[in-house]
C-alpha positions in Angstrom: -1.7 -9.7 -1.0 -3.7 -7.7 -3.6 -7.2 -6.6 -2.9 -9.9 -4.9 -5.0 -12.2 -4.6 -1.9 -11.8 -1.0 -0.5 -12.9 -2.1 3.0 -10.2 -4.8 3.3 -6.5 -4.3 4.0 -4.5 -6.9 2.2 -2.3 -9.1 4.4 1.3 -10.1 3.9 1.8 -13.9 4.3 3.6 -14.4 7.7 6.7 -15.9 6.0 7.0 -12.9 3.7 6.6 -10.6 6.6 9.3 -12.4 8.7 11.7 -12.5 5.8 11.3 -8.8 5.1 11.7 -7.8 8.7 15.0 -9.8 8.9 16.2 -7.8 5.9 15.3 -4.5 7.6 12.2 -3.9 5.5 8.9 -2.7 6.9 5.3 -3.5 5.7 3.5 -0.7 3.9 0.0 -0.7 2.5 -0.4 0.9 -0.9 -3.8 2.1 -2.3 -4.0 3.3 -5.9 -7.4 4.7 -7.0 -8.4 6.1 -10.4 -8.8 9.9 -10.6 -12.1 11.1 -9.1 -12.7 7.9 -7.0 -14.6 8.4 -3.8 -14.2 6.6 -0.5 -15.8 3.2 -0.8 -15.7 3.0 -4.6 -14.6 -0.5 -5.7 -12.5 0.8 -8.6 -8.9 0.9 -7.1 -6.4 -1.6 -6.0 -4.6 -2.0 -2.7 -1.7 -4.2 -1.8 0.9 -4.7 0.9 4.6 -4.5 0.2 7.8 -4.6 2.2 9.9 -1.4 1.8 13.1 0.1 3.1 11.7 3.6 2.7 8.3 5.4 2.7 7.1 7.0 -0.5 6.4 10.7 -0.1 3.7 13.0 -1.6 4.4 13.6 -5.3 6.4 10.4 -5.7 5.3 8.2 -8.6 4.8 4.5 -8.4 5.1 2.3 -11.5 2.8 -0.7 -11.0 3.3 -4.2 -12.5 0.3 -3.7 -14.8 2.1 -0.7 -16.5 0.0 2.0 -14.8 1.6 4.8 -12.8 0.2 6.3 -9.6 1.1 9.5 -7.9 1.3 9.6 -4.1 -1.1 12.2 -2.7 -1.3 11.3 1.0 0.5 9.1 3.6 -1.2 8.2 6.8 -0.5 5.7 9.6 -2.8 3.3 11.4 -2.1 1.3 14.6 -2.0 -2.4 13.8 -1.1 -5.6 15.6 1.8 -7.5 14.1 0.8 -11.2 13.6 4.2 -12.7 14.5 4.5 -11.2 18.0 1.2 -9.6 19.0 2.9 -6.2 19.4 1.5 -3.0 18.1 3.1 -0.9 15.3 2.1 2.1 13.1 1.3 0.7 9.7 1.9 3.3 7.0 -0.6 3.5 4.2 0.3 5.3 1.0 -2.7 6.7 -0.9 -2.0 7.3 -4.6 -4.1 8.3 -7.6 -3.6 6.7 -11.0 -2.3 9.0 -13.8 -3.9 9.0 -17.1 -2.0 7.0 -19.7 -0.6 9.0 -22.6 -2.6 8.5 -25.8 
């Protein structure tokens, strides 16, 4: 589910996707890049999660590694759902890592 390859969107395992959908959650792709990263840099992390809400610009995400990212953009991409072959808009949340306090 976690990817450090900027050209690949991480996939949710089908079982996790189905369980989340049953609970009313929706898949969201999260990208967190370091400050100053350019498109294609292999310095950030992306991962798929199941959420009941969509983070908005300015929201802060506290990641499991202790880092914090701030949402700077939200966009949507048409995607095919693996469990039914239907199309959906897959939200992608783009965030930038905040500097850790010294």
